[in-house]
TORKOL-4160 file (C-alpha; in steps of 0.2 Angstrom, whole numbers, padded with zeros to 4 digits, m for minus):
160
<pt num="1" X="0063" Y="0015" Z="m0114"/>
<pt num="2" X="0055" Y="0012" Z="m0096"/>
<pt num="3" X="0059" Y="m0002" Z="m0086"/>
<pt num="4" X="0045" Y="m0015" Z="m0083"/>
<pt num="5" X="0038" Y="m0013" Z="m0066"/>
<pt num="6" X="0036" Y="m0032" Z="m0062"/>
<pt num="7" X="0025" Y="m0030" Z="m0047"/>
<pt num="8" X="0022" Y="m0049" Z="m0047"/>
<pt num="9" X="0040" Y="m0051" Z="m0040"/>
<pt num="10" X="0036" Y="m0041" Z="m0025"/>
<pt num="11" X="0019" Y="m0049" Z="m0023"/>
<pt num="12" X="0027" Y="m0067" Z="m0024"/>
<pt num="13" X="0040" Y="m0062" Z="m0011"/>
<pt num="14" X="0026" Y="m0057" Z="0001"/>
<pt num="15" X="0017" Y="m0073" Z="m0002"/>
<pt num="16" X="0033" Y="m0083" Z="0002"/>
<pt num="17" X="0034" Y="m0073" Z="0018"/>
<pt num="18" X="0016" Y="m0077" Z="0022"/>
<pt num="19" X="0019" Y="m0095" Z="0020"/>
<pt num="20" X="0035" Y="m0095" Z="0031"/>
<pt num="21" X="0025" Y="m0086" Z="0043"/>
<pt num="22" X="0011" Y="m0099" Z="0043"/>
<pt num="23" X="0022" Y="m0113" Z="0043"/>
<pt num="24" X="0020" Y="m0124" Z="0059"/>
<pt num="25" X="0035" Y="m0124" Z="0072"/>
<pt num="26" X="0037" Y="m0135" Z="0088"/>
<pt num="27" X="0032" Y="m0126" Z="0104"/>
<pt num="28" X="0050" Y="m0123" Z="0108"/>
<pt num="29" X="0053" Y="m0113" Z="0093"/>
<pt num="30" X="0038" Y="m0103" Z="0092"/>
<pt num="31" X="0046" Y="m0088" Z="0102"/>
<pt num="32" X="0061" Y="m0088" Z="0090"/>
<pt num="33" X="0050" Y="m0086" Z="0074"/>
<pt num="34" X="0057" Y="m0073" Z="0063"/>
<pt num="35" X="0047" Y="m0058" Z="0058"/>
<pt num="36" X="0047" Y="m0064" Z="0039"/>
<pt num="37" X="0034" Y="m0052" Z="0033"/>
<pt num="38" X="0043" Y="m0037" Z="0041"/>
<pt num="39" X="0059" Y="m0042" Z="0034"/>
<pt num="40" X="0052" Y="m0043" Z="0016"/>
<pt num="41" X="0043" Y="m0026" Z="0019"/>
<pt num="42" X="0060" Y="m0018" Z="0026"/>
<pt num="43" X="0069" Y="m0024" Z="0010"/>
<pt num="44" X="0056" Y="m0018" Z="m0003"/>
<pt num="45" X="0055" Y="m0002" Z="0007"/>
<pt num="46" X="0074" Y="0001" Z="0006"/>
<pt num="47" X="0075" Y="m0005" Z="m0013"/>
<pt num="48" X="0060" Y="0004" Z="m0020"/>
<pt num="49" X="0054" Y="0017" Z="m0008"/>
<pt num="50" X="0044" Y="0026" Z="m0021"/>
<pt num="51" X="0034" Y="0010" Z="m0024"/>
<pt num="52" X="0033" Y="0001" Z="m0007"/>
<pt num="53" X="0029" Y="0011" Z="0008"/>
<pt num="54" X="0017" Y="0014" Z="0022"/>
<pt num="55" X="0001" Y="0010" Z="0013"/>
<pt num="56" X="0009" Y="m0007" Z="0007"/>
<pt num="57" X="0014" Y="m0010" Z="0025"/>
<pt num="58" X="m0004" Y="m0006" Z="0031"/>
<pt num="59" X="m0013" Y="m0017" Z="0018"/>
<pt num="60" X="0000" Y="m0032" Z="0021"/>
<pt num="61" X="m0004" Y="m0029" Z="0040"/>
<pt num="62" X="m0023" Y="m0031" Z="0037"/>
<pt num="63" X="m0020" Y="m0047" Z="0028"/>
<pt num="64" X="m0008" Y="m0053" Z="0042"/>
<pt num="65" X="m0022" Y="m0048" Z="0055"/>
<pt num="66" X="m0035" Y="m0059" Z="0046"/>
<pt num="67" X="m0022" Y="m0073" Z="0044"/>
<pt num="68" X="m0018" Y="m0073" Z="0063"/>
<pt num="69" X="m0036" Y="m0069" Z="0068"/>
<pt num="70" X="m0030" Y="m0054" Z="0078"/>
<pt num="71" X="m0039" Y="m0038" Z="0081"/>
<pt num="72" X="m0040" Y="m0029" Z="0064"/>
<pt num="73" X="m0027" Y="m0016" Z="0062"/>
<pt num="74" X="m0015" Y="m0022" Z="0075"/>
<pt num="75" X="m0002" Y="m0029" Z="0063"/>
<pt num="76" X="m0007" Y="m0015" Z="0051"/>
<pt num="77" X="m0001" Y="m0002" Z="0063"/>
<pt num="78" X="0014" Y="m0011" Z="0067"/>
<pt num="79" X="0020" Y="m0014" Z="0049"/>
<pt num="80" X="0015" Y="0003" Z="0044"/>
<pt num="81" X="0027" Y="0010" Z="0058"/>
<pt num="82" X="0040" Y="m0002" Z="0052"/>
<pt num="83" X="0039" Y="0004" Z="0034"/>
<pt num="84" X="0038" Y="0022" Z="0040"/>
<pt num="85" X="0055" Y="0020" Z="0050"/>
<pt num="86" X="0063" Y="0011" Z="0036"/>
<pt num="87" X="0058" Y="0025" Z="0023"/>
<pt num="88" X="0064" Y="0039" Z="0035"/>
<pt num="89" X="0082" Y="0032" Z="0035"/>
<pt num="90" X="0082" Y="0020" Z="0019"/>
<pt num="91" X="0097" Y="0031" Z="0012"/>
<pt num="92" X="0107" Y="0027" Z="0027"/>
<pt num="93" X="0102" Y="0010" Z="0028"/>
<pt num="94" X="0108" Y="0006" Z="0011"/>
<pt num="95" X="0125" Y="0011" Z="0014"/>
<pt num="96" X="0127" Y="0001" Z="0031"/>
<pt num="97" X="0136" Y="m0015" Z="0030"/>
<pt num="98" X="0125" Y="m0030" Z="0032"/>
<pt num="99" X="0130" Y="m0032" Z="0051"/>
<pt num="100" X="0125" Y="m0014" Z="0054"/>
<pt num="101" X="0109" Y="m0017" Z="0045"/>
<pt num="102" X="0105" Y="m0032" Z="0055"/>
<pt num="103" X="0107" Y="m0023" Z="0071"/>
<pt num="104" X="0096" Y="m0008" Z="0065"/>
<pt num="105" X="0082" Y="m0020" Z="0057"/>
<pt num="106" X="0083" Y="m0031" Z="0073"/>
<pt num="107" X="0079" Y="m0016" Z="0083"/>
<pt num="108" X="0065" Y="m0010" Z="0072"/>
<pt num="109" X="0057" Y="m0027" Z="0072"/>
<pt num="110" X="0060" Y="m0028" Z="0091"/>
<pt num="111" X="0049" Y="m0012" Z="0093"/>
<pt num="112" X="0036" Y="m0019" Z="0082"/>
<pt num="113" X="0035" Y="m0035" Z="0092"/>
<pt num="114" X="0035" Y="m0026" Z="0108"/>
<pt num="115" X="0020" Y="m0016" Z="0101"/>
<pt num="116" X="0011" Y="m0032" Z="0096"/>
<pt num="117" X="0015" Y="m0040" Z="0114"/>
<pt num="118" X="0008" Y="m0025" Z="0122"/>
<pt num="119" X="m0008" Y="m0025" Z="0112"/>
<pt num="120" X="m0010" Y="m0044" Z="0113"/>
<pt num="121" X="m0008" Y="m0043" Z="0132"/>
<pt num="122" X="m0018" Y="m0026" Z="0135"/>
<pt num="123" X="m0033" Y="m0033" Z="0126"/>
<pt num="124" X="m0032" Y="m0050" Z="0133"/>
<pt num="125" X="m0035" Y="m0058" Z="0116"/>
<pt num="126" X="m0020" Y="m0070" Z="0118"/>
<pt num="127" X="m0007" Y="m0069" Z="0132"/>
<pt num="128" X="0011" Y="m0070" Z="0128"/>
<pt num="129" X="0027" Y="m0069" Z="0138"/>
<pt num="130" X="0042" Y="m0058" Z="0134"/>
<pt num="131" X="0049" Y="m0073" Z="0125"/>
<pt num="132" X="0039" Y="m0068" Z="0111"/>
<pt num="133" X="0052" Y="m0054" Z="0108"/>
<pt num="134" X="0065" Y="m0067" Z="0104"/>
<pt num="135" X="0059" Y="m0066" Z="0086"/>
<pt num="136" X="0068" Y="m0049" Z="0084"/>
<pt num="137" X="0085" Y="m0058" Z="0087"/>
<pt num="138" X="0082" Y="m0071" Z="0074"/>
<pt num="139" X="0076" Y="m0058" Z="0062"/>
<pt num="140" X="0093" Y="m0049" Z="0065"/>
<pt num="141" X="0102" Y="m0065" Z="0062"/>
<pt num="142" X="0093" Y="m0069" Z="0047"/>
<pt num="143" X="0092" Y="m0052" Z="0039"/>
<pt num="144" X="0109" Y="m0054" Z="0028"/>
<pt num="145" X="0103" Y="m0069" Z="0020"/>
<pt num="146" X="0086" Y="m0062" Z="0016"/>
<pt num="147" X="0094" Y="m0046" Z="0010"/>
<pt num="148" X="0105" Y="m0056" Z="m0002"/>
<pt num="149" X="0091" Y="m0068" Z="m0008"/>
<pt num="150" X="0079" Y="m0054" Z="m0012"/>
<pt num="151" X="0093" Y="m0043" Z="m0020"/>
<pt num="152" X="0097" Y="m0057" Z="m0031"/>
<pt num="153" X="0079" Y="m0059" Z="m0036"/>
<pt num="154" X="0076" Y="m0041" Z="m0039"/>
<pt num="155" X="0091" Y="m0040" Z="m0051"/>
<pt num="156" X="0087" Y="m0055" Z="m0060"/>
<pt num="157" X="0069" Y="m0050" Z="m0063"/>
<pt num="158" X="0075" Y="m0032" Z="m0066"/>
<pt num="159" X="0062" Y="m0025" Z="m0054"/>
<pt num="160" X="0062" Y="m0006" Z="m0056"/>
């Protein structure tokens, strides 16, 4: 018998990531905001590469563009790139220890944030400093906990 798809679990995890992204932070903590949506996208691309991929990253990125009021397609491009990179190496990433995964995921998110910083500053919509890239550090630090929580949710819900 086929396992149920339970796509609602994936959708709820992205909804939680959007809520964490929209959560207000004090000014001193803004540069350190983790890339919650990118972390959730990375997890689902690693866990279910046949169901969550570049198109999912693109759609989630468009929603994030609308949420931030940024140029339409900016985050879509970045998250599609993140999904592409993870899909290329998902089998290797799965066998890495969590510390190694943290370093790789932090590096991928660093490139994503650097691209967003470049686009923001190039087009002049918003001007950010290089402290915007600190989010890659917190993303790498928080990755093991996000991974363990989402893995537990996936196993309990039997998402296939």
